N, CA, C and O atoms as CSV, one atom per row, in Angstrom:
chain,resi,resn,atom,element,x,y,z
A,1,MET,N,N,57.438,5.849,-17.003
A,1,MET,CA,C,58.522,5.670,-15.822
A,1,MET,C,C,57.885,5.698,-14.520
A,1,MET,O,O,58.388,5.089,-13.577
A,2,ALA,N,N,56.820,6.357,-14.405
A,2,ALA,CA,C,56.107,6.287,-13.040
A,2,ALA,C,C,55.620,4.829,-12.686
A,2,ALA,O,O,55.667,4.377,-11.541
A,3,LYS,N,N,55.155,4.146,-13.770
A,3,LYS,CA,C,54.478,2.869,-13.379
A,3,LYS,C,C,55.685,1.906,-13.187
A,3,LYS,O,O,55.503,0.912,-12.484
A,4,ARG,N,N,56.815,2.102,-13.714
A,4,ARG,CA,C,57.910,1.173,-13.562
A,4,ARG,C,C,58.511,1.347,-12.220
A,4,ARG,O,O,58.865,0.382,-11.543
A,5,ARG,N,N,58.626,2.566,-11.839
A,5,ARG,CA,C,59.335,3.047,-10.576
A,5,ARG,C,C,58.430,3.845,-9.747
A,5,ARG,O,O,58.624,5.058,-9.674
A,6,PRO,N,N,57.244,3.173,-8.971
A,6,PRO,CA,C,56.473,4.149,-8.376
A,6,PRO,C,C,57.068,4.927,-7.156
A,6,PRO,O,O,56.522,5.939,-6.716
A,7,TRP,N,N,58.152,4.430,-6.662
A,7,TRP,CA,C,58.961,4.838,-5.547
A,7,TRP,C,C,59.615,6.208,-5.886
A,7,TRP,O,O,59.908,6.950,-4.949
A,8,MET,N,N,59.863,6.591,-7.171
A,8,MET,CA,C,60.591,7.879,-7.396
A,8,MET,C,C,59.928,8.993,-6.786
A,8,MET,O,O,60.611,9.834,-6.202
A,9,ALA,N,N,58.480,9.123,-6.859
A,9,ALA,CA,C,57.920,10.232,-6.266
A,9,ALA,C,C,58.247,10.406,-4.798
A,9,ALA,O,O,58.448,11.529,-4.336
A,10,ASP,N,N,58.307,9.258,-4.023
A,10,ASP,CA,C,58.556,9.324,-2.593
A,10,ASP,C,C,60.024,9.779,-2.377
A,10,ASP,O,O,60.291,10.526,-1.435
A,11,ILE,N,N,60.924,9.368,-3.185
A,11,ILE,CA,C,62.337,9.821,-3.123
A,11,ILE,C,C,62.305,11.264,-3.225
A,11,ILE,O,O,62.919,11.922,-2.386
A,12,LEU,N,N,61.559,11.926,-4.301
A,12,LEU,CA,C,61.575,13.377,-4.408
A,12,LEU,C,C,61.189,14.051,-3.291
A,12,LEU,O,O,61.741,15.094,-2.944
A,13,ARG,N,N,60.079,13.431,-2.557
A,13,ARG,CA,C,59.528,14.030,-1.252
A,13,ARG,C,C,60.421,14.050,-0.199
A,13,ARG,O,O,60.518,15.018,0.556
A,14,LEU,N,N,61.208,12.848,-0.081
A,14,LEU,CA,C,62.133,12.613,1.074
A,14,LEU,C,C,63.308,13.671,1.005
A,14,LEU,O,O,63.764,14.245,1.994
A,15,LEU,N,N,63.740,13.852,-0.310
A,15,LEU,CA,C,64.937,14.612,-0.416
A,15,LEU,C,C,64.790,16.131,-0.192
A,15,LEU,O,O,65.755,16.890,-0.111
A,16,GLU,N,N,63.410,16.536,-0.092
A,16,GLU,CA,C,63.170,18.007,0.128
A,16,GLU,C,C,63.670,18.618,1.344
A,16,GLU,O,O,63.939,19.813,1.466
A,17,SER,N,N,63.799,17.560,2.401
A,17,SER,CA,C,64.323,17.984,3.841
A,17,SER,C,C,65.614,17.740,4.070
A,17,SER,O,O,66.229,18.563,4.748
A,18,ARG,N,N,66.269,16.623,3.583
A,18,ARG,CA,C,67.533,16.280,3.846
A,18,ARG,C,C,68.084,15.305,2.639
A,18,ARG,O,O,67.391,14.882,1.713
A,19,ALA,N,N,69.493,15.039,2.855
A,19,ALA,CA,C,69.960,14.063,1.892
A,19,ALA,C,C,70.104,12.712,2.575
A,19,ALA,O,O,70.324,12.657,3.785
A,20,TYR,N,N,69.977,11.565,1.789
A,20,TYR,CA,C,69.984,10.210,2.253
A,20,TYR,C,C,71.016,9.354,1.640
A,20,TYR,O,O,71.451,9.653,0.528
A,21,THR,N,N,71.445,8.314,2.271
A,21,THR,CA,C,72.339,7.400,1.606
A,21,THR,C,C,71.334,6.472,0.848
A,21,THR,O,O,70.122,6.489,1.066
A,22,SER,N,N,71.908,5.715,-0.002
A,22,SER,CA,C,71.260,4.735,-0.881
A,22,SER,C,C,70.674,3.613,-0.069
A,22,SER,O,O,69.631,3.083,-0.451
A,23,ALA,N,N,71.279,3.220,1.025
A,23,ALA,CA,C,70.824,2.202,1.872
A,23,ALA,C,C,69.640,2.803,2.835
A,23,ALA,O,O,68.694,2.063,3.103
A,24,GLU,N,N,69.675,3.917,3.271
A,24,GLU,CA,C,68.603,4.521,3.953
A,24,GLU,C,C,67.413,4.684,3.063
A,24,GLU,O,O,66.292,4.450,3.515
A,25,LEU,N,N,67.578,5.057,1.867
A,25,LEU,CA,C,66.362,5.216,0.917
A,25,LEU,C,C,65.757,3.863,0.740
A,25,LEU,O,O,64.545,3.756,0.929
A,26,ALA,N,N,66.503,2.749,0.376
A,26,ALA,CA,C,66.054,1.549,0.166
A,26,ALA,C,C,65.245,0.863,1.254
A,26,ALA,O,O,64.340,0.074,0.982
A,27,GLU,N,N,65.649,1.232,2.677
A,27,GLU,CA,C,65.095,0.810,3.781
A,27,GLU,C,C,63.710,1.447,4.019
A,27,GLU,O,O,62.722,0.835,4.425
A,28,ILE,N,N,63.774,2.784,3.707
A,28,ILE,CA,C,62.424,3.595,3.858
A,28,ILE,C,C,61.464,3.039,2.954
A,28,ILE,O,O,60.375,2.637,3.364
A,29,LEU,N,N,61.840,2.984,1.606
A,29,LEU,CA,C,61.021,2.583,0.558
A,29,LEU,C,C,60.510,1.105,0.594
A,29,LEU,O,O,59.462,0.759,0.049
A,30,GLY,N,N,61.314,0.286,1.261
A,30,GLY,CA,C,60.914,-1.072,1.493
A,30,GLY,C,C,59.702,-1.301,2.500
A,30,GLY,O,O,58.931,-2.260,2.527
A,31,GLN,N,N,59.729,-0.237,3.278
A,31,GLN,CA,C,58.548,-0.396,4.398
A,31,GLN,C,C,57.286,0.218,3.648
A,31,GLN,O,O,56.160,-0.183,3.941
A,32,SER,N,N,57.457,1.064,2.806
A,32,SER,CA,C,56.138,1.670,2.200
A,32,SER,C,C,55.796,1.072,0.853
A,32,SER,O,O,54.690,1.298,0.361
A,33,HIS,N,N,56.638,0.363,0.267
A,33,HIS,CA,C,56.181,-0.349,-1.022
A,33,HIS,C,C,56.231,-1.788,-0.968
A,33,HIS,O,O,57.137,-2.311,-0.319
A,34,ARG,N,N,55.437,-2.447,-1.521
A,34,ARG,CA,C,55.354,-3.859,-1.541
A,34,ARG,C,C,56.817,-4.489,-2.093
A,34,ARG,O,O,57.525,-5.274,-1.462
A,35,TYR,N,N,57.062,-3.994,-3.307
A,35,TYR,CA,C,58.161,-4.426,-3.929
A,35,TYR,C,C,59.289,-3.277,-4.043
A,35,TYR,O,O,59.539,-2.783,-5.142
A,36,GLY,N,N,59.906,-2.902,-2.969
A,36,GLY,CA,C,60.693,-1.735,-2.803
A,36,GLY,C,C,62.066,-2.059,-3.461
A,36,GLY,O,O,62.402,-3.228,-3.654
A,37,PRO,N,N,62.781,-1.100,-3.771
A,37,PRO,CA,C,64.162,-1.328,-4.497
A,37,PRO,C,C,65.178,-1.651,-3.359
A,37,PRO,O,O,64.949,-1.479,-2.162
A,38,ASP,N,N,66.305,-2.132,-3.881
A,38,ASP,CA,C,67.419,-2.485,-3.027
A,38,ASP,C,C,68.369,-1.336,-3.196
A,38,ASP,O,O,68.228,-0.542,-4.126
A,39,ALA,N,N,69.380,-1.229,-2.272
A,39,ALA,CA,C,70.255,-0.007,-2.369
A,39,ALA,C,C,70.965,0.104,-3.611
A,39,ALA,O,O,71.106,1.213,-4.128
A,40,ARG,N,N,71.473,-1.043,-4.196
A,40,ARG,CA,C,71.944,-1.094,-5.525
A,40,ARG,C,C,71.230,-0.334,-6.682
A,40,ARG,O,O,71.735,0.536,-7.391
A,41,GLU,N,N,69.884,-0.855,-6.746
A,41,GLU,CA,C,69.057,-0.313,-7.641
A,41,GLU,C,C,68.864,1.145,-7.535
A,41,GLU,O,O,68.875,1.855,-8.541
A,42,VAL,N,N,68.651,1.710,-6.099
A,42,VAL,CA,C,68.474,3.029,-5.968
A,42,VAL,C,C,69.784,3.878,-6.388
A,42,VAL,O,O,69.685,4.977,-6.936
A,43,THR,N,N,70.901,3.326,-6.111
A,43,THR,CA,C,72.195,3.968,-6.629
A,43,THR,C,C,72.215,4.138,-8.143
A,43,THR,O,O,72.487,5.225,-8.652
A,44,LEU,N,N,71.927,3.063,-8.847
A,44,LEU,CA,C,72.090,3.074,-10.277
A,44,LEU,C,C,70.864,4.047,-10.934
A,44,LEU,O,O,71.052,4.794,-11.895
A,45,VAL,N,N,69.771,3.914,-10.335
A,45,VAL,CA,C,68.698,4.837,-10.903
A,45,VAL,C,C,68.948,6.353,-10.644
A,45,VAL,O,O,68.759,7.183,-11.534
A,46,LEU,N,N,69.417,6.715,-9.291
A,46,LEU,CA,C,69.618,8.022,-9.044
A,46,LEU,C,C,70.965,8.625,-9.747
A,46,LEU,O,O,71.066,9.822,-10.017
A,47,ARG,N,N,71.869,7.776,-9.982
A,47,ARG,CA,C,73.072,8.409,-10.651
A,47,ARG,C,C,72.746,8.777,-12.211
A,47,ARG,O,O,73.380,9.657,-12.793
A,48,ARG,N,N,71.829,8.121,-12.759
A,48,ARG,CA,C,71.390,8.400,-14.172
A,48,ARG,C,C,70.511,9.470,-14.262
A,48,ARG,O,O,70.440,10.086,-15.326
A,49,ASP,N,N,69.750,9.824,-13.198
A,49,ASP,CA,C,68.673,10.821,-13.183
A,49,ASP,C,C,69.371,12.357,-12.977
A,49,ASP,O,O,70.155,12.533,-12.045
A,50,SER,N,N,69.081,13.286,-13.772
A,50,SER,CA,C,69.740,14.517,-13.683
A,50,SER,C,C,69.061,15.415,-12.531
A,50,SER,O,O,69.563,16.491,-12.206
A,51,ARG,N,N,67.992,14.954,-11.985
A,51,ARG,CA,C,67.260,15.638,-10.815
A,51,ARG,C,C,68.028,15.506,-9.655
A,51,ARG,O,O,67.847,16.303,-8.735
A,52,PHE,N,N,69.002,14.460,-9.547
A,52,PHE,CA,C,69.676,14.087,-8.262
A,52,PHE,C,C,71.131,14.139,-8.513
A,52,PHE,O,O,71.634,13.979,-9.625
A,53,ARG,N,N,71.828,14.389,-7.341
A,53,ARG,CA,C,73.326,14.442,-7.398
A,53,ARG,C,C,73.951,13.802,-6.202
A,53,ARG,O,O,73.292,13.693,-5.168
A,54,VAL,N,N,75.169,13.378,-6.276
A,54,VAL,CA,C,75.832,12.769,-5.078
A,54,VAL,C,C,76.414,13.883,-4.347
A,54,VAL,O,O,77.253,14.602,-4.890
A,55,VAL,N,N,75.960,14.111,-2.947
A,55,VAL,CA,C,76.377,15.167,-2.223
A,55,VAL,C,C,77.878,14.794,-1.714
A,55,VAL,O,O,78.850,15.526,-1.901
A,56,CYS,N,N,77.913,13.583,-1.063
A,56,CYS,CA,C,79.286,13.245,-0.621
A,56,CYS,C,C,79.185,11.630,-0.580
A,56,CYS,O,O,78.187,11.101,-1.071
A,57,GLU,N,N,80.121,10.907,-0.048
A,57,GLU,CA,C,80.210,9.600,0.283
A,57,GLU,C,C,80.606,9.428,1.669
A,57,GLU,O,O,81.480,10.111,2.204
A,58,THR,N,N,79.867,8.386,2.315
A,58,THR,CA,C,80.125,8.157,3.705
A,58,THR,C,C,80.510,6.624,3.904
A,58,THR,O,O,80.177,5.789,3.063
A,59,GLY,N,N,81.115,6.339,4.873
A,59,GLY,CA,C,81.627,4.892,5.178
A,59,GLY,C,C,80.550,4.126,5.824
A,59,GLY,O,O,79.854,4.639,6.699
A,60,ALA,N,N,80.384,2.869,5.407
A,60,ALA,CA,C,79.479,1.871,6.152
A,60,ALA,C,C,80.462,1.017,6.790
A,60,ALA,O,O,81.193,0.289,6.119
A,61,ALA,N,N,80.508,1.065,7.906
A,61,ALA,CA,C,81.504,0.227,8.861
A,61,ALA,C,C,80.858,-1.171,9.098
A,61,ALA,O,O,79.664,-1.355,8.865
A,62,SER,N,N,81.569,-2.021,9.505
A,62,SER,CA,C,81.277,-3.437,9.890
A,62,SER,C,C,82.196,-3.840,10.864
A,62,SER,O,O,83.237,-3.231,11.109
A,63,LEU,N,N,81.773,-4.990,11.491
A,63,LEU,CA,C,82.609,-5.545,12.411
A,63,LEU,C,C,83.924,-6.241,11.783
A,63,LEU,O,O,84.972,-6.389,12.412
A,64,LEU,N,N,83.740,-6.591,10.632
A,64,LEU,CA,C,84.873,-7.240,9.903
A,64,LEU,C,C,85.298,-6.163,8.871
A,64,LEU,O,O,84.520,-5.668,8.056
A,65,ARG,N,N,86.553,-5.866,8.984
A,65,ARG,CA,C,87.082,-4.716,8.053
A,65,ARG,C,C,86.808,-4.965,6.607
A,65,ARG,O,O,86.434,-4.053,5.870
A,66,ASN,N,N,86.966,-6.036,6.245
A,66,ASN,CA,C,86.874,-6.427,4.819
A,66,ASN,C,C,85.445,-6.187,4.188
A,66,ASN,O,O,85.254,-6.149,2.973
A,67,ARG,N,N,84.506,-6.037,5.103
A,67,ARG,CA,C,83.112,-5.680,4.699
A,67,ARG,C,C,82.705,-4.348,4.696
A,67,ARG,O,O,81.550,-4.037,4.405
A,68,SER,N,N,83.687,-3.417,5.043
A,68,SER,CA,C,83.438,-1.950,5.101
A,68,SER,C,C,83.406,-1.524,3.649
A,68,SER,O,O,83.974,-2.195,2.787
A,69,HIS,N,N,82.739,-0.405,3.374
A,69,HIS,CA,C,82.508,0.112,2.059
A,69,HIS,C,C,81.835,1.586,2.095
A,69,HIS,O,O,81.325,1.985,3.142
A,70,THR,N,N,81.846,2.305,1.041
A,70,THR,CA,C,81.494,3.675,1.098
A,70,THR,C,C,80.009,3.582,0.290
A,70,THR,O,O,79.773,2.823,-0.650
A,71,LEU,N,N,79.217,4.398,0.804
A,71,LEU,CA,C,77.864,4.747,0.273
A,71,LEU,C,C,77.666,6.018,-0.283
A,71,LEU,O,O,78.102,6.963,0.374
A,72,PRO,N,N,77.075,6.267,-1.408
A,72,PRO,CA,C,76.775,7.588,-1.828
A,72,PRO,C,C,75.646,8.198,-1.114
A,72,PRO,O,O,74.682,7.523,-0.753
A,73,VAL,N,N,75.754,9.559,-0.886
A,73,VAL,CA,C,74.659,10.352,-0.204
A,73,VAL,C,C,74.053,11.151,-1.265
A,73,VAL,O,O,74.718,11.990,-1.873
A,74,PHE,N,N,72.760,10.919,-1.529
A,74,PHE,CA,C,71.997,11.467,-2.654
A,74,PHE,C,C,71.318,12.705,-2.284
A,74,PHE,O,O,70.799,12.666,-1.168
A,75,GLY,N,N,71.177,13.891,-2.996
A,75,GLY,CA,C,70.265,14.898,-2.712
A,75,GLY,C,C,69.798,15.537,-4.071
A,75,GLY,O,O,70.238,15.146,-5.152
A,76,LEU,N,N,68.929,16.489,-3.948
A,76,LEU,CA,C,68.388,17.161,-5.151
A,76,LEU,C,C,69.556,18.018,-5.823
A,76,LEU,O,O,70.402,18.619,-5.161
A,77,SER,N,N,69.503,18.002,-7.141
A,77,SER,CA,C,70.582,18.642,-7.844
A,77,SER,C,C,70.706,20.202,-7.490
A,77,SER,O,O,71.805,20.751,-7.418
A,78,GLY,N,N,69.598,20.814,-7.294
A,78,GLY,CA,C,69.493,22.225,-6.998
A,78,GLY,C,C,69.658,22.642,-5.684
A,78,GLY,O,O,69.523,23.841,-5.441
A,79,ALA,N,N,69.945,21.807,-4.732
A,79,ALA,CA,C,69.863,22.196,-3.266
A,79,ALA,C,C,71.159,21.996,-2.681
A,79,ALA,O,O,71.963,21.243,-3.232
A,80,ASN,N,N,71.446,22.620,-1.578
A,80,ASN,CA,C,72.636,22.503,-0.838
A,80,ASN,C,C,72.293,21.952,0.416
A,80,ASN,O,O,71.315,22.343,1.054
A,81,TYR,N,N,73.288,20.791,0.909
A,81,TYR,CA,C,73.180,20.025,2.068
A,81,TYR,C,C,74.332,20.081,2.817
A,81,TYR,O,O,75.391,20.378,2.264
A,82,SER,N,N,74.282,19.836,4.004
A,82,SER,CA,C,75.463,19.575,4.925
A,82,SER,C,C,76.186,18.455,4.580
A,82,SER,O,O,75.565,17.576,3.981
A,83,THR,N,N,77.355,18.281,4.819
A,83,THR,CA,C,78.229,17.130,4.559
A,83,THR,C,C,78.346,16.148,5.784
A,83,THR,O,O,78.875,15.039,5.695
A,84,ASP,N,N,77.817,16.649,6.902
A,84,ASP,CA,C,77.870,15.823,8.037
A,84,ASP,C,C,76.511,15.172,8.398
A,84,ASP,O,O,75.445,15.775,8.272
A,85,HIS,N,N,76.612,13.982,8.827
A,85,HIS,CA,C,75.226,13.338,9.165
A,85,HIS,C,C,74.482,14.103,10.233
A,85,HIS,O,O,75.051,14.423,11.277
A,86,PRO,N,N,73.180,14.411,9.984
A,86,PRO,CA,C,72.223,13.764,9.149
A,86,PRO,C,C,71.965,14.509,7.818
A,86,PRO,O,O,70.835,14.446,7.333
A,87,PHE,N,N,72.918,15.196,7.211
A,87,PHE,CA,C,72.859,15.839,5.957
A,87,PHE,C,C,71.597,16.666,5.800
A,87,PHE,O,O,70.777,16.492,4.898
A,88,LYS,N,N,71.518,17.517,6.691
A,88,LYS,CA,C,70.268,18.510,6.602
A,88,LYS,C,C,70.436,19.530,5.367
A,88,LYS,O,O,71.548,19.918,5.008
A,89,ARG,N,N,69.417,19.871,4.839
A,89,ARG,CA,C,69.333,20.886,3.754
A,89,ARG,C,C,69.655,22.227,4.385
A,89,ARG,O,O,69.157,22.617,5.441
A,90,ALA,N,N,70.572,22.932,3.614
A,90,ALA,CA,C,70.946,24.220,3.988
A,90,ALA,C,C,70.054,25.414,3.593
A,90,ALA,O,O,70.374,26.558,3.918
């Protein structure tokens, strides 16, 4: 699994301090990995993995109302996080 998704170790390290949305994780991983995942791949992989949980969902606003949607905020399954941005670990 580590060869297939080398960015999983980075996600574990990032989630030690605070929770992140899937879009934030994809953006951070895209800067540090040559072939980083997109937000959809991050969401699908983290929802399946028992080490992670969805802390809450936050809205992603846009100028056009029909483009607005919700994003899951992921954290470690054994940790408590704030439900307000920046989702600090309690």
